[in-house]
C-alpha positions as CSV (number, residue, x, y, z in Angstrom):
1,X,-7.5,11.1,-13.4
2,X,-10.7,9.9,-15.1
3,X,-14.0,9.0,-13.6
4,X,-16.8,7.7,-15.8
5,X,-14.7,8.8,-18.8
6,X,-14.5,12.4,-17.6
7,X,-11.4,14.2,-16.4
8,X,-11.5,14.8,-12.7
9,X,-9.0,17.4,-11.4
10,X,-7.2,15.7,-8.5
11,X,-4.2,17.6,-7.0
12,X,-1.7,15.9,-4.8
13,X,0.8,18.0,-2.9
14,X,3.6,16.3,-1.0
15,X,4.3,17.7,2.4
16,X,7.9,17.1,3.4
17,X,9.4,19.6,6.0
18,X,12.4,17.2,5.8
19,X,13.6,15.5,2.6
20,X,15.1,12.3,4.1
21,X,11.8,10.4,3.8
22,X,11.7,11.0,0.0
23,X,14.8,8.8,-0.3
24,X,12.9,6.0,1.5
25,X,10.0,6.3,-1.0
26,X,7.4,8.1,1.1
27,X,6.1,11.5,1.9
28,X,5.6,12.9,5.5
29,X,2.2,14.1,4.5
30,X,0.1,14.5,1.4
31,X,-2.7,17.0,0.7
32,X,-5.3,15.7,-1.7
33,X,-7.8,18.2,-3.1
34,X,-10.6,17.8,-5.7
35,X,-11.2,14.2,-4.7
36,X,-14.5,12.6,-5.6
37,X,-14.2,9.2,-4.0
38,X,-12.2,7.7,-1.2
39,X,-11.5,4.0,-0.8
40,X,-10.5,2.6,2.6
41,X,-9.0,-0.8,2.1
42,X,-9.0,-3.5,4.8
43,X,-5.6,-5.1,5.5
44,X,-4.5,-7.4,2.7
45,X,-2.3,-10.4,3.4
46,X,-0.9,-13.3,1.4
47,X,-4.3,-15.1,1.0
48,X,-5.5,-17.1,-2.0
49,X,-8.8,-16.2,-3.6
50,X,-10.5,-18.8,-1.5
51,X,-9.1,-17.4,1.8
52,X,-6.2,-19.7,2.4
53,X,-2.8,-18.4,3.7
54,X,0.0,-18.7,1.1
55,X,3.8,-18.8,1.2
56,X,4.3,-19.7,4.9
57,X,7.6,-18.3,6.2
58,X,8.5,-16.5,2.9
59,X,8.4,-12.8,3.5
60,X,9.2,-11.8,-0.1
61,X,6.4,-13.9,-1.6
62,X,4.0,-12.8,1.1
63,X,4.8,-9.2,0.5
64,X,4.3,-9.6,-3.3
65,X,1.0,-11.4,-2.9
66,X,-0.3,-8.9,-0.2
67,X,0.5,-6.1,-2.7
68,X,-1.3,-8.0,-5.5
69,X,-4.3,-8.4,-3.3
70,X,-4.3,-4.7,-2.4
71,X,-4.1,-3.9,-6.1
72,X,-7.1,-6.3,-6.7
73,X,-9.2,-4.3,-4.2
74,X,-8.1,-1.1,-5.8
75,X,-8.9,-2.4,-9.3
76,X,-12.4,-3.6,-8.2
77,X,-13.1,0.1,-7.3
78,X,-11.7,1.3,-10.6
79,X,-8.4,2.5,-9.0
80,X,-4.8,1.4,-9.0
81,X,-1.7,1.9,-6.9
82,X,-1.5,5.4,-8.5
83,X,-4.5,6.4,-6.4
84,X,-2.9,5.2,-3.1
85,X,-2.4,8.1,-0.6
86,X,-1.9,6.2,2.6
87,X,-0.3,2.9,3.3
88,X,0.0,1.1,6.7
89,X,2.3,-1.9,6.8
90,X,2.0,-4.3,9.7
91,X,4.6,-7.1,10.1
92,X,5.6,-9.7,12.6
93,X,9.3,-9.2,11.7
94,X,10.4,-5.6,10.9
95,X,14.0,-6.6,10.2
96,X,13.0,-9.4,7.7
97,X,10.5,-7.0,6.0
98,X,13.2,-4.4,5.5
99,X,15.3,-7.0,3.7
100,X,12.5,-7.1,1.1
101,X,11.2,-3.5,1.3
102,X,12.6,-2.7,-2.1
103,X,9.9,-4.8,-3.7
104,X,7.2,-2.6,-2.2
105,X,9.1,0.6,-3.0
106,X,9.7,-0.4,-6.6
107,X,6.1,-1.2,-7.2
108,X,5.0,2.1,-5.7
109,X,7.6,3.9,-7.6
110,X,6.5,2.3,-10.9
111,X,3.0,3.6,-10.1
112,X,4.5,7.1,-9.6
113,X,3.4,7.4,-5.9
114,X,5.0,7.8,-2.6
115,X,2.1,7.5,-0.2
116,X,2.3,8.5,3.4
117,X,3.4,5.3,5.2
118,X,3.6,3.8,8.6
119,X,5.2,0.5,9.4
120,X,4.4,-1.3,12.6
121,X,5.9,-4.4,14.2
122,X,3.3,-6.5,15.8
123,X,3.4,-9.8,17.8
124,X,1.0,-11.5,15.3
125,X,-1.6,-10.8,12.7
126,X,-5.2,-12.0,12.9
127,X,-4.3,-15.2,11.1
128,X,-1.1,-16.9,12.4
129,X,0.8,-17.7,9.1
130,X,0.9,-14.2,7.4
131,X,4.0,-12.2,8.2
132,X,2.9,-8.9,6.6
133,X,-0.4,-7.0,6.1
134,X,-1.0,-3.9,3.9
135,X,-3.8,-1.5,4.6
136,X,-4.4,1.4,2.2
137,X,-6.4,4.5,1.5
138,X,-6.9,5.6,-2.1
139,X,-8.6,8.6,-3.7
140,X,-10.0,9.1,-7.2
């Protein structure tokens, strides 16, 4: 990875005492060494740039926009999904989210990462319309 044009040695080591999670696109743990910066991202939902909820009732569209918004925060810090080491997924409907989880897994896979992940079913999010919220930690 590069920081200010210079190579920064960042080593990521997957910790998987069991291999079943790899098939689901995440590691049980990840050791990151040599890091120079850590970004803790607030939860990102399907909100427009002016803070209005988008895609009411459409889990797939909300998941895609939430991921776009997470990428925007990462990008503002000079990072990308490739820097993501931790992802928390909050949803009001776990079963519906699983039906669209391939979207998230494919975008993470395209970035070459399998961050440690936790998915939680919640009764509601802070704003009523969103169905999913993504919170991440990235290192560079």
